[in-house]
C-alpha positions in Angstrom: -7.1 -8.4 14.0 -7.2 -8.1 9.9 -8.7 -5.8 8.2 -9.3 -6.9 4.7 -11.2 -4.3 2.2 -13.2 -5.8 -0.4 -12.9 -3.6 -3.2 -11.9 -4.6 -6.4 -7.9 -3.3 -7.2 -9.5 -0.4 -9.5 -10.9 1.1 -6.6 -8.3 0.4 -3.7 -6.0 2.6 -5.4 -7.7 5.3 -4.8 -7.0 5.4 -1.1 -7.6 2.5 1.4 -7.8 2.6 5.5 -3.9 2.2 6.5 -3.2 -1.6 7.8 -6.0 -2.8 5.6 -5.3 -5.5 3.2 -7.0 -6.4 -0.2 -8.9 -9.4 -1.0 -11.8 -8.7 -3.6 -15.0 -10.5 -2.9 -14.9 -11.3 -6.4 -12.2 -13.1 -5.4 -13.0 -14.8 -2.1 -14.3 -17.6 -2.2 -11.7 -19.0 -4.6 -9.2 -17.3 -2.5 -9.8 -19.0 0.7 -10.4 -22.5 -0.7 -6.7 -22.2 -1.7 -3.6 -23.5 0.4 -2.4 -21.1 3.0 1.0 -20.7 1.2 -0.4 -19.9 -2.1 -2.8 -17.7 -0.5 -0.2 -15.8 0.5 1.9 -15.5 -2.1 -1.0 -14.2 -4.1 -2.7 -11.7 -1.9 0.9 -10.7 0.2 -0.3 -11.3 3.6 -1.5 -14.8 5.5 -4.0 -16.6 5.1 -6.7 -15.6 8.2 -7.5 -18.3 10.8 -11.0 -19.4 11.8 -10.2 -17.8 15.1 -8.5 -14.5 14.0 -10.6 -11.6 14.6 -11.8 -9.9 11.5 -13.1 -6.9 10.2 -14.6 -6.5 6.7 -15.0 -3.0 4.4 -16.2 -1.7 0.9 -17.3 1.8 0.0 -21.2 1.2 1.4 -21.1 -2.3 3.1 -22.9 -4.1 0.7 -19.7 -6.1 -0.7 -18.5 -6.6 2.9 -21.8 -8.1 4.3 -21.7 -10.5 1.2 -18.2 -11.5 2.5 -19.4 -11.8 6.1 -22.2 -14.0 5.3 -19.6 -16.0 3.1 -17.0 -16.1 5.9 -19.1 -17.1 8.5 -21.2 -20.3 6.3 -17.3 -21.1 6.2 -16.7 -21.4 10.1 -15.3 -17.8 10.7 -17.6 -16.5 13.8 -15.0 -13.7 14.8 -15.9 -11.5 11.8 -17.9 -8.2 11.4 -18.3 -5.4 8.9 -17.7 -1.6 8.8 -17.9 0.6 5.5 -16.8 4.0 4.7 -18.8 6.2 2.8 -17.5 8.9 0.0 
């Protein structure tokens, strides 16, 4: 399972869920168009496959919802969102 934090890096520096990776919503569309190797080099984790289980989160859930909508439109069917408050 891949846990993706879609907050911006300046938000993530204040804390994140252990084992999550950061892929800001502002970069998601462009990132998912990258070739696998370029994606991994830029974001320091492997580009998710369309059959991979993905959980997306942000602070209040709004950006995570937008990310899930985009991913599902692109064929990522095994994704869900969660959010943290605080």
